[in-house]
ROBAKE-295372 format. One record per residue: residue number from 1; residue in three letters; x negated, y negated, z negated of N, C-alpha, C in turn. Coordinates in pm, whole numbers, plus 50000, padded with zeros to 5 digits. Layout:
<nodes>
NODE   resi   resn      nu      nv      nw     cau     cav     caw      cu      cv      cw
NODE    NUM    ALA       X       Y       Z       X       Y       Z       X       Y       Z
...
</nodes>
This chain:
<nodes>
NODE   resi   resn      nu      nv      nw     cau     cav     caw      cu      cv      cw
NODE      1    ALA   10326   67753   68204   10291   67855   68091   10283   67998   68149
NODE      2    PRO   10218   68095   68081   10170   68225   68173   10283   68293   68188
NODE      3    LEU   10391   68233   68087   10489   68418   68037   10644   68289   68066
NODE      4    ALA   10768   68385   68078   10836   68315   68109   10920   68244   67986
NODE      5    PRO   10960   68121   67996   10983   68055   67859   11017   68132   67757
NODE      6    ALA   11154   68170   67805   11265   68240   67668   11177   68413   67619
NODE      7    LEU   11039   68481   67700   10974   68536   67655   10855   68494   67503
NODE      8    LEU   10853   68394   67606   10751   68306   67504   10822   68258   67375
NODE      9    ALA   10933   68224   67404   11019   68213   67272   11051   68305   67191
NODE     10    LEU   11062   68430   67242   11066   68549   67093   10945   68598   67096
NODE     11    LEU   10828   68621   67088   10688   68563   67115   10651   68505   66991
NODE     12    CYS   10710   68406   66988   10666   68264   66893   10749   68306   66749
NODE     13    ALA   10873   68357   66808   11000   68372   66668   10936   68518   66595
NODE     14    ALA   10929   68582   66703   10851   68693   66641   10682   68707   66492
NODE     15    ALA   10625   68581   66565   10509   68592   66500   10563   68512   66384
NODE     16    ALA   10630   68418   66443   10674   68348   66297   10735   68417   66167
NODE     17    LEU   10804   68509   66210   10913   68592   66109   10796   68743   66048
NODE     18    LEU   10705   68759   66119   10649   68874   66073   10507   68840   65983
NODE     19    LEU   10414   68674   66074   10392   68672   65952   10376   68473   65943
NODE     20    PRO   10438   68452   65866   10501   68352   65848   10422   68218   65825
NODE     21    ARG   10316   68238   65737   10211   68115   65748   10115   68102   65885
NODE     22    LEU   10040   68255   65876   09982   68219   66007   10020   68214   66127
NODE     23    GLY   10154   68255   66152   10253   68241   66269   10269   68101   66313
NODE     24    TRP   10374   68062   66170   10361   67881   66248   10276   67834   66231
NODE     25    LEU   10156   67857   66148   10067   67753   66170   09947   67774   66300
NODE     26    GLY   09979   67905   66341   09884   67958   66475   10026   67852   66577
NODE     27    LEU   10170   67873   66592   10219   67879   66679   10238   67638   66672
NODE     28    THR   10209   67628   66583   10225   67493   66603   10083   67401   66669
NODE     29    VAL   09960   67486   66603   09835   67442   66674   09821   67505   66821
NODE     30    ALA   09856   67615   66820   09878   67596   66956   09993   67566   67096
NODE     31    ALA   10079   67515   67005   10131   67421   67116   10047   67321   67145
NODE     32    ALA   10020   67233   67067   09950   67139   67017   09851   67128   67122
NODE     33    ALA   09781   67203   67127   09642   67228   67166   09688   67297   67327
NODE     34    LEU   09743   67364   67383   09809   67372   67476   09892   67251   67567
NODE     35    SER   09894   67177   67481   09966   67078   67547   09892   66936   67609
NODE     36    ALA   09754   66886   67478   09645   66823   67534   09591   66864   67640
NODE     37    ALA   09553   67026   67645   09454   67079   67736   09585   67077   67891
NODE     38    GLN   09687   67030   67880   09761   66988   68011   09791   66891   68079
NODE     39    GLY   09724   66795   67960   09734   66628   68008   09816   66573   67897
NODE     40    HIS   09847   66636   67811   10006   66533   67717   09958   66567   67585
NODE     41    SER   09880   66464   67611   09815   66472   67435   09905   66384   67373
NODE     42    GLY   09977   66306   67408   10106   66198   67389   10202   66317   67275
NODE     43    LEU   10232   66408   67378   10358   66510   67353   10223   66617   67211
NODE     44    ALA   10169   66586   67207   10066   66695   67122   10056   66609   66974
NODE     45    LEU   10073   66467   67010   10072   66386   66826   10194   66392   66811
NODE     46    LEU   10288   66436   66882   10421   66483   66825   10485   66591   66737
NODE     47    ILE   10419   66695   66783   10438   66803   66789   10353   66877   66650
NODE     48    VAL   10245   66801   66584   10201   66786   66512   10262   66749   66360
NODE     49    PRO   10310   66639   66384   10358   66592   66249   10521   66702   66264
NODE     50    THR   10572   66718   66357   10710   66824   66344   10639   66974   66270
NODE     51    GLY   10552   67008   66349   10538   67111   66297   10472   67114   66135
NODE     52    LEU   10422   67046   66084   10373   67069   65951   10494   66987   65854
NODE     53    ALA   10555   66907   65907   10651   66845   65783   10695   66937   65725
NODE     54    MET   10747   67050   65672   10812   67156   65602   10627   67229   65520
NODE     55    VAL   10528   67204   65594   10468   67288   65515   10404   67197   65424
NODE     56    VAL   10380   67068   65442   10333   66951   65317   10445   66976   65222
NODE     57    LEU   10563   66945   65298   10683   66950   65154   10711   67062   65100
NODE     58    VAL   10673   67203   65170   10736   67337   65049   10611   67401   65091
NODE     59    PRO   10527   67430   65086   10367   67501   65111   10372   67666   65038
NODE     60    TRP   10505   67642   64955   10447   67777   64883   10601   67857   64978
NODE     61    ARG   10668   67828   65071   10781   67862   65107   10731   67887   65296
NODE     62    PRO   10700   67918   65315   10683   67951   65419   10793   68057   65501
NODE     63    THR   10868   68096   65447   11007   68118   65536   11086   68039   65567
NODE     64    ALA   11074   67883   65509   11146   67816   65537   11079   67667   65654
NODE     65    TRP   11008   67706   65684   10896   67600   65773   10949   67550   65894
NODE     66    PRO   11005   67732   65984   11061   67691   66072   11212   67621   66068
NODE     67    LEU   11247   67624   65949   11440   67589   65983   11467   67469   65988
NODE     68    PRO   11406   67354   65959   11443   67223   66042   11477   67241   66215
NODE     69    ALA   11417   67319   66276   11405   67333   66432   11559   67366   66442
NODE     70    ALA   11642   67440   66362   11792   67484   66384   11856   67283   66382
NODE     71    ALA   11815   67211   66316   11880   67114   66307   11876   67057   66476
NODE     72    VAL   11761   67013   66549   11763   67019   66675   11868   67107   66782
NODE     73    GLY   11885   67205   66740   11969   67317   66828   12165   67212   66789
NODE     74    LEU   12105   67214   66674   12265   67177   66657   12264   67021   66728
NODE     75    GLY   12210   66933   66705   12198   66803   66784   12221   66836   66975
NODE     76    LEU   12160   66935   67013   12200   66953   67165   12304   66972   67183
NODE     77    LEU   12415   67042   67071   12542   67123   67078   12597   67003   67010
NODE     78    GLY   12527   66918   66961   12677   66778   66921   12701   66798   66769
NODE     79    PHE   12615   66883   66669   12678   66882   66565   12570   66861   66470
NODE     80    ALA   12487   66743   66547   12344   66754   66398   12375   66700   66310
NODE     81    GLY   12525   66659   66289   12560   66597   66107   12594   66731   66012
NODE     82    ALA   12603   66825   66108   12651   66954   65987   12491   67005   65936
NODE     83    TRP   12347   66941   65962   12263   67012   65884   12286   66990   65786
NODE     84    PRO   12269   66886   65690   12276   66829   65545   12346   66988   65478
NODE     85    ALA   12461   66978   65504   12529   67126   65505   12503   67271   65485
NODE     86    MET   12367   67258   65631   12322   67397   65626   12194   67387   65534
NODE     87    ALA   12115   67271   65510   12039   67263   65412   12064   67252   65255
NODE     88    GLY   12199   67265   65236   12266   67292   65125   12296   67406   65070
NODE     89    TRP   12275   67492   65174   12206   67659   65137   12120   67681   65033
NODE     90    ALA   12026   67618   65052   11865   67687   64989   11965   67674   64844
NODE     91    SER   11847   67744   64774   11840   67782   64608   11808   67693   64531
NODE     92    SER   11694   67619   64544   11651   67497   64479   11678   67375   64536
NODE     93    ALA   11662   67287   64450   11688   67129   64440   11590   67097   64577
NODE     94    TRP   11464   67108   64544   11367   67034   64622   11348   67069   64742
NODE     95    ARG   11405   67227   64791   11394   67273   64896   11515   67227   64983
NODE     96    ARG   11653   67233   64907   11789   67140   64991   11696   67021   65044
NODE     97    ALA   11635   66935   64954   11591   66837   64958   11468   66784   65095
NODE     98    ALA   11376   66870   65094   11272   66921   65203   11350   66958   65302
NODE     99    LEU   11462   67014   65335   11508   67080   65451   11607   66956   65550
NODE    100    GLY   11689   66950   65427   11761   66789   65481   11661   66676   65555
NODE    101    ALA   11554   66622   65468   11460   66531   65519   11387   66572   65667
NODE    102    ALA   11337   66711   65655   11246   66764   65753   11360   66729   65897
NODE    103    GLY   11479   66811   65874   11565   66819   65969   11601   66634   66066
NODE    104    TRP   11601   66607   65959   11638   66396   66018   11472   66331   66126
NODE    105    VAL   11390   66432   66057   11280   66383   66151   11224   66455   66285
NODE    106    TRP   11267   66592   66240   11263   66683   66381   11371   66632   66486
NODE    107    LEU   11465   66596   66439   11589   66570   66538   11523   66392   66615
NODE    108    LEU   11474   66308   66528   11416   66159   66609   11288   66195   66666
NODE    109    LEU   11211   66264   66653   11123   66315   66760   11145   66394   66826
NODE    110    ALA   11236   66518   66817   11285   66578   66971   11357   66509   67056
NODE    111    ALA   11416   66374   67009   11550   66307   67122   11418   66234   67238
NODE    112    PRO   11343   66215   67188   11246   66150   67315   11218   66267   67392
NODE    113    LEU   11226   66409   67404   11130   66459   67448   11275   66520   67549
NODE    114    ALA   11411   66524   67490   11543   66586   67521   11525   66461   67611
NODE    115    GLY   11533   66359   67623   11553   66247   67708   11706   66244   67660
NODE    116    HIS   11745   66201   67620   11904   66150   67487   11886   66201   67354
NODE    117    ALA   12026   66090   67301   11991   66084   67148   12040   66205   67096
NODE    118    LEU   12039   66306   67029   12034   66421   66909   12161   66363   66823
NODE    119    TYR   12128   66221   66754   12215   66209   66634   12255   66065   66685
NODE    120    LEU   12140   65935   66629   12119   65893   66624   12142   65804   66811
NODE    121    ASP   12186   65649   66796   12157   65622   66977   12010   65566   66955
NODE    122    TRP   11919   65589   66921   11797   65529   66961   11733   65655   67046
NODE    123    LEU   11620   65574   67177   11538   65626   67220   11424   65582   67240
NODE    124    PRO   11300   65583   67275   11202   65490   67325   11200   65420   67439
NODE    125    ALA   11099   65291   67481   11189   65197   67563   11146   65284   67723
NODE    126    SER   11091   65350   67753   10996   65408   67826   11012   65593   67836
NODE    127    PRO   11027   65667   67916   11063   65836   67945   10985   65883   67882
NODE    128    ALA   10972   66023   67902   10847   66124   67796   10722   66131   67912
NODE    129    ALA   10766   66129   68044   10638   66096   68189   10607   65959   68153
NODE    130    VAL   10612   65868   68065   10561   65748   68062   10436   65782   67961
NODE    131    TRP   10480   65810   67850   10384   65802   67696   10307   65943   67705
NODE    132    SER   10381   66104   67722   10354   66189   67659   10183   66220   67734
NODE    133    SER   10147   66170   67825   09975   66183   67864   09882   66107   67777
NODE    134    SER   09966   66051   67659   09832   65935   67626   09883   65907   67481
NODE    135    VAL   09755   65950   67400   09775   65918   67256   09847   65789   67252
NODE    136    ARG   09768   65670   67272   09803   65582   67265   09945   65510   67329
NODE    137    GLY   09962   65566   67425   10160   65549   67484   10257   65587   67391
NODE    138    ALA   10202   65725   67317   10296   65761   67169   10314   65704   67066
NODE    139    VAL   10181   65675   67046   10203   65557   66901   10278   65431   66942
NODE    140    ASP   10264   65377   67062   10314   65260   67074   10461   65271   67143
NODE    141    ILE   10508   65338   67192   10641   65389   67267   10716   65449   67187
NODE    142    VAL   10626   65556   67070   10751   65604   67052   10734   65616   66869
NODE    143    LEU   10647   65661   66821   10593   65617   66643   10617   65447   66622
NODE    144    ALA   10538   65397   66642   10601   65250   66638   10743   65191   66614
NODE    145    PRO   10738   65233   66714   10912   65187   66680   10977   65267   66568
NODE    146    LEU   10938   65394   66606   11042   65486   66471   10994   65402   66319
NODE    147    THR   10900   65372   66321   10878   65334   66169   10966   65184   66146
NODE    148    SER   10904   65070   66244   11002   65007   66245   11115   64951   66261
NODE    149    SER   11182   65049   66320   11315   65056   66328   11374   65050   66196
NODE    150    GLY   11351   65134   66134   11384   65147   65956   11500   65317   66027
NODE    151    VAL   11467   65394   66115   11544   65509   66130   11518   65611   66035
NODE    152    LEU   11363   65600   65992   11323   65731   65922   11381   65692   65747
NODE    153    ALA   11453   65600   65735   11537   65598   65562   11595   65684   65622
NODE    154    GLY   11690   65687   65713   11806   65826   65703   11741   65988   65648
NODE    155    ALA   11607   65969   65673   11556   66125   65598   11618   66150   65461
NODE    156    ALA   11620   66035   65390   11589   66011   65263   11759   66069   65168
NODE    157    VAL   11846   65984   65308   12037   66033   65278   12035   66159   65298
NODE    158    TRP   11955   66192   65427   11986   66371   65416   11959   66440   65327
NODE    159    ALA   11829   66401   65263   11762   66478   65155   11815   66491   65044
NODE    160    LEU   11910   66309   65018   12023   66323   64863   12158   66432   64919
NODE    161    ALA   12180   66423   65039   12321   66468   65067   12303   66659   65056
NODE    162    ALA   12180   66681   65115   12151   66833   65087   12149   66868   64956
NODE    163    CYS   12071   66765   64899   12070   66839   64762   12191   66816   64641
NODE    164    VAL   12262   66736   64648   12388   66742   64545   12516   66827   64614
NODE    165    LEU   12475   66857   64737   12597   66937   64772   12655   67079   64648
NODE    166    PRO   12553   67136   64630   12546   67292   64564   12657   67236   64397
NODE    167    TRP   12637   67102   64342   12677   67043   64224   12835   66975   64254
NODE    168    LEU   12850   66940   64351   12988   66895   64378   13090   67014   64433
NODE    169    VAL   13042   67112   64501   13118   67211   64572   13092   67329   64517
NODE    170    ARG   13166   67360   64383   13119   67490   64290   13270   67586   64275
NODE    171    GLY   13310   67579   64384   13422   67710   64397   13476   67737   64269
NODE    172    ARG   13513   67607   64257   13610   67604   64086   13783   67631   64194
NODE    173    SER   13792   67526   64223   13968   67478   64263   13948   67430   64418
NODE    174    LEU   14031   67461   64532   13998   67472   64658   14041   67362   64704
NODE    175    ILE   14100   67280   64645   14184   67158   64683   14090   67043   64653
NODE    176    MET   13996   67043   64527   13917   66981   64475   13800   66980   64537
NODE    177    ASP   13753   67083   64594   13616   67135   64691   13631   67020   64778
NODE    178    ALA   13761   67059   64849   13840   67018   64993   13771   66826   64919
NODE    179    LEU   13811   66825   64868   13857   66723   64831   13710   66603   64804
NODE    180    LEU   13598   66693   64786   13517   66637   64731   13436   66611   64852
NODE    181    VAL   13416   66765   64884   13345   66768   65087   13387   66674   65162
NODE    182    VAL   13509   66633   65159   13555   66502   65266   13474   66352   65228
NODE    183    ILE   13500   66337   65099   13436   66238   65053   13251   66277   65075
NODE    184    TRP   13237   66348   65056   13082   66369   65117   12974   66338   65222
NODE    185    ALA   13076   66383   65323   13070   66397   65447   13069   66289   65486
NODE    186    ALA   13181   66222   65488   13212   66057   65498   13095   65960   65436
NODE    187    THR   13028   65995   65276   12972   65891   65208   12838   65974   65289
NODE    188    THR   12791   66052   65358   12645   66052   65399   12640   66028   65534
NODE    189    VAL   12769   66032   65615   12707   65934   65770   12737   65780   65700
NODE    190    ALA   12834   65700   65645   12809   65561   65583   12664   65523   65556
NODE    191    ALA   12624   65651   65427   12492   65535   65348   12372   65576   65481
NODE    192    GLY   12370   65710   65547   12262   65666   65649   12240   65602   65740
NODE    193    THR   12372   65502   65769   12383   65371   65859   12356   65268   65783
NODE    194    ALA   12452   65241   65621   12403   65143   65541   12208   65113   65557
NODE    195    VAL   12171   65275   65513   12006   65257   65398   11950   65215   65588
NODE    196    ILE   11957   65229   65714   11893   65229   65835   11868   65078   65845
NODE    197    ALA   11989   64991   65852   12037   64842   65828   11972   64801   65796
NODE    198    ALA   11975   64881   65598   11920   64774   65525   11717   64744   65526
NODE    199    ALA   11718   64893   65569   11566   64876   65601   11513   64829   65725
NODE    200    HIS   11587   64802   65843   11568   64723   65971   11594   64590   65934
NODE    201    GLY   11693   64554   65793   11730   64408   65772   11809   64366   65902
NODE    202    ALA   11898   64456   65948   11962   64382   66049   12091   64437   66020
NODE    203    PRO   12240   64391   66070   12365   64406   66022   12385   64512   66112
NODE    204    HIS   12319   64503   66233   12411   64624   66291   12316   64722   66373
NODE    205    VAL   12314   64878   66359   12236   64929   66410   12272   65050   66460
NODE    206    ALA   12193   65119   66517   12266   65279   66650   12321   65343   66587
NODE    207    THR   12451   65361   66561   12565   65479   66503   12525   65630   66552
NODE    208    ALA   12553   65743   66479   12579   65842   66539   12681   65877   66694
NODE    209    PRO   12624   65912   66769   12793   65900   66896   12891   66012   66799
NODE    210    ASP   12796   66159   66733   12891   66246   66710   12874   66252   66585
NODE    211    ALA   12856   66171   66509   12912   66144   66390   13025   66232   66310
NODE    212    VAL   13112   66181   66385   13245   66280   66305   13252   66406   66307
NODE    213    ALA   13224   66475   66465   13220   66606   66462   13066   66648   66360
NODE    214    GLY   13005   66588   66381   12900   66677   66255   12931   66640   66135
NODE    215    ALA   13029   66587   66082   13098   66561   65921   13186   66695   65926
NODE    216    VAL   13245   66655   66041   13382   66785   66011   13304   66904   66004
NODE    217    ALA   13197   66942   66119   13130   67075   66099   13075   67133   65979
NODE    218    ALA   12989   66970   65919   12980   67006   65779   13093   67046   65659
NODE    219    ALA   13172   66963   65653   13270   67007   65587   13304   67119   65583
NODE    220    LEU   13332   67190   65724   13366   67346   65709   13283   67413   65692
NODE    221    LEU   13158   67416   65714   13031   67473   65658   13023   67478   65492
NODE    222    ALA   13049   67357   65447   13025   67381   65293   13127   67426   65275
NODE    223    LEU   13273   67408   65232   13374   67496   65215   13379   67680   65200
NODE    224    GLY   13289   67640   65398   13310   67803   65372   13227   67903   65318
NODE    225    HIS   13133   67840   65229   12961   67882   65204   13035   67906   65108
NODE    226    ALA   13087   67822   65020   13166   67845   64909   13291   67912   64869
NODE    227    TRP   13371   67940   64963   13472   68002   64938   13511   68147   65014
NODE    228    LEU   13442   68145   65135   13466   68301   65236   13325   68413   65156
NODE    229    PRO   13415   68494   65171   13361   68609   65070   13254   68634   65219
NODE    230    ARG   13123   68720   65086   13034   68700   65167   13021   68909   65199
NODE    231    PRO   12955   68971   65309   12915   69082   65351   12907   69199   65217
NODE    232    GLY   12974   69287   65159   12967   69384   65081   13017   69302   64941
NODE    233    SER   13109   69210   64962   13175   69181   64848   13326   69185   64852
NODE    234    ARG   13392   69185   64725   13550   69203   64778   13586   69131   64709
NODE    235    LEU   13525   69095   64618   13606   68916   64502   13579   68789   64549
NODE    236    GLY   13657   68723   64474   13592   68590   64536   13508   68546   64422
NODE    237    ARG   13410   68398   64491   13314   68354   64393   13336   68323   64239
NODE    238    VAL   13237   68356   64199   13235   68317   64052   13252   68202   64033
NODE    239    PRO   13317   68182   63920   13392   67972   63875   13276   67912   63839
NODE    240    GLY   13226   67826   63866   13098   67751   63857   12979   67800   63867
NODE    241    ARG   12978   67912   63993   12873   67963   64041   12789   67914   64177
NODE    242    TRP   12780   67872   64223   12712   67816   64399   12681   67938   64497
NODE    243    TRP   12629   68032   64384   12554   68140   64476   12623   68281   64422
NODE    244    SER   12669   68276   64364   12705   68386   64251   12850   68485   64348
NODE    245    TRP   12875   68586   64327   12970   68665   64378   13017   68790   64270
NODE    246    ARG   13162   68810   64249   13185   68895   64132   13171   69025   64186
NODE    247    VAL   13073   69148   64146   13205   69227   64170   13281   69345   64124
NODE    248    PRO   13424   69384   64182   13474   69436   64061   13433   69576   63991
NODE    249    PRO   13468   69552   63880   13442   69682   63734   13451   69768   63771
NODE    250    ALA   13387   69855   63780   13405   70038   63789   13524   70063   63690
NODE    251    SER   13551   70194   63734   13648   70256   63617   13612   70293   63545
NODE    252    GLY   13702   70241   63401   13702   70278   63282   13592   70149   63182
NODE    253    SER   13549   70074   63330   13485   69891   63242   13555   69781   63242
NODE    254    GLY   13500   69747   63159   13623   69614   63119   13559   69517   63206
NODE    255    VAL   13401   69483   63286   13402   69374   63342   13305   69374   63408
NODE    256    GLY   13289   69302   63517   13210   69320   63605   13080   69258   63638
NODE    257    ARG   12957   69301   63761   12855   69239   63731   12846   69120   63868
NODE    258    GLN   12740   69028   63760   12719   68924   63896   12579   68926   63883
NODE    259    PHE   12617   68890   64075   12462   68859   64141   12399   68776   64192
NODE    260    PRO   12295   68684   64136   12260   68597   64181   12213   68575   64363
</nodes>
């Protein structure tokens, strides 16, 4: 690359922030074209569906397009299982589901490039140096095993988990919310394994090496988002409203204001 990786990353981030649509689409196209020009056409083939996943799912929300990259960052830290909780912070059910599913896809496609599993114990049979230079190699070694192994089915689990989380944890009772969060986190991990096993048709499938750590982090994030006060607020969350906060009443007034 003509620039240092860190500087290039900052420039790409600035472009995506200032011009969400043009910045992200241009970044995706440029990364794929640069990879192909440098003889990594197989890598370019993986970049395109990864970068366009959220564009297809939520074309009207360009600021959300780069967000699933955070799932890869969590995976590198060993907390990939926390992504469904972060995806659950989105304001609409469809956006939460899209973020959950896209994060799963990003993790699967980034693992072959990282050279180690980011959530599932799944990796292609050959390292990236073998298939990255060939479109046929990327299809045969990476994409075909992804579809045949059934691991893509886990995207539906994360989509559903992110979608229902705000309906479970509503800020009414800390004990009840804690119990529901624990059940939610455990069910997400177990359901992911079960769905992959059913899609693959085999009783044993690869499990998440950091599933427990990710589930604990997801539970803490969900509870913290529901109960910890946010900057600018002085009172707790309004009961029954996942996203609302009560502002203390002004002197002489009897009620507070609520902000969605």
